[in-house]
C-alpha positions in Angstrom: -17.4 0.8 3.1 -16.4 4.3 4.4 -17.5 7.6 3.3 -16.9 11.1 4.5 -18.1 14.8 3.9 -17.6 17.9 5.5 -21.2 18.6 4.3 -23.3 17.6 7.4 -26.4 17.4 5.0 -24.4 15.2 2.5 -24.7 11.9 4.3 -27.9 10.8 6.3 -28.0 7.3 7.8 -31.8 7.1 7.5 -31.1 6.7 3.9 -28.0 4.5 3.5 -28.9 2.0 6.5 -31.4 0.5 4.3 -29.1 -0.1 1.5 -26.3 -1.3 3.8 -29.1 -3.9 5.4 -30.2 -5.1 1.9 -26.6 -5.6 1.0 -25.3 -7.2 4.3 -24.1 -10.2 2.6 -21.6 -8.3 0.2 -20.7 -5.6 3.0 -18.0 -6.5 5.4 -18.1 -3.2 7.7 -19.9 0.0 7.5 -18.7 3.0 9.7 -19.9 6.6 9.9 -17.5 9.8 10.5 -18.6 13.2 11.3 -17.7 16.1 9.7 -14.8 18.0 11.4 -16.8 19.5 14.3 -16.0 23.1 13.2 -18.2 22.6 10.1 -21.0 21.1 12.6 -23.2 24.5 13.2 -24.8 23.0 16.3 -21.4 22.0 17.8 -20.6 26.1 18.4 -16.8 25.6 17.4 -15.0 28.0 15.1 -11.7 25.9 15.2 -9.9 23.7 17.5 -6.1 23.6 18.6 -4.2 20.9 20.6 -1.1 22.4 22.8 1.2 20.7 25.5 0.1 21.4 28.9 2.3 24.6 29.2 0.5 26.0 25.8 4.2 26.5 24.1 3.7 24.0 21.2 0.7 24.1 19.2 -0.9 22.8 16.2 -4.5 23.8 14.6 -6.5 20.5 14.1 -9.7 18.8 13.2 -12.2 17.0 15.5 -14.0 13.9 13.8 -16.4 11.7 15.8 -16.3 8.1 14.9 -18.1 4.8 15.8 -16.3 2.0 17.3 -16.1 -0.1 14.0 -14.2 2.4 12.4 -11.1 0.5 11.7 -12.8 -2.5 10.7 -14.3 -0.2 7.9 -10.8 1.4 7.1 -8.6 -0.3 4.4 -5.7 -2.0 6.2 -3.1 -0.4 4.1 -4.3 3.1 5.4 -4.6 2.0 9.2 -1.1 2.1 10.1 -1.1 2.9 13.8 1.9 4.9 15.5 1.3 3.1 18.7 -1.3 0.4 20.1 -2.0 -0.3 24.0 -1.8 -4.1 24.9 -5.6 -4.0 25.3 -7.8 -7.0 24.0 -10.4 -4.4 22.8 -10.1 -3.1 19.0 -8.9 0.4 18.7 -12.3 1.6 18.1 -13.8 0.1 20.9 -10.8 1.6 23.2 -12.3 4.9 22.3 -15.7 3.7 23.9 -14.7 2.3 27.4 -14.8 4.5 30.6 -11.1 5.1 30.3 -11.5 5.8 26.4 -13.8 8.5 27.0 -11.0 10.6 28.3 -8.7 9.7 25.4 -8.5 10.4 21.6 -6.8 8.8 18.7 -4.3 11.3 17.3 -1.5 10.9 14.6 2.0 10.4 15.5 2.6 14.1 14.1 0.3 15.7 16.7 1.6 13.5 19.7 5.3 14.7 18.6 4.2 18.5 18.1 3.0 18.4 21.7 5.4 15.9 22.7 3.3 13.2 24.5 4.2 9.6 24.6 1.1 7.5 23.9 2.2 4.8 26.1 2.1 6.7 29.1 -1.5 7.4 30.2 -0.6 9.7 32.9 0.6 12.2 30.0 -2.1 14.8 28.5 -2.4 17.3 26.1 -4.9 20.2 25.7 -7.5 20.4 23.1 
């Protein structure tokens, strides 16, 4: 199950988690997604932009926080990765490793705009 809202007060795990626990026998996976960081008052972020290191190619973007099980709770038809590393970890788990803490999941369009090759870990972009 996946639920998303840009209203940060709409979804509160303390109300939903007991329901998920009570119905664990019929729920395969659950994951929370934060609202866009620019919609979280405490984040203090007005907007976000991704650019190449030279800051020539720019694109406004949104930033969302996800849990490691995000792809377990995603309908497979909607999960079409542009690039997948040869790691034994799931995509979500890769975001939560030491190396993954310096990484981000981005769409193919963003990778193209900032001209980065996801298979080359030495390349970077500016957020």
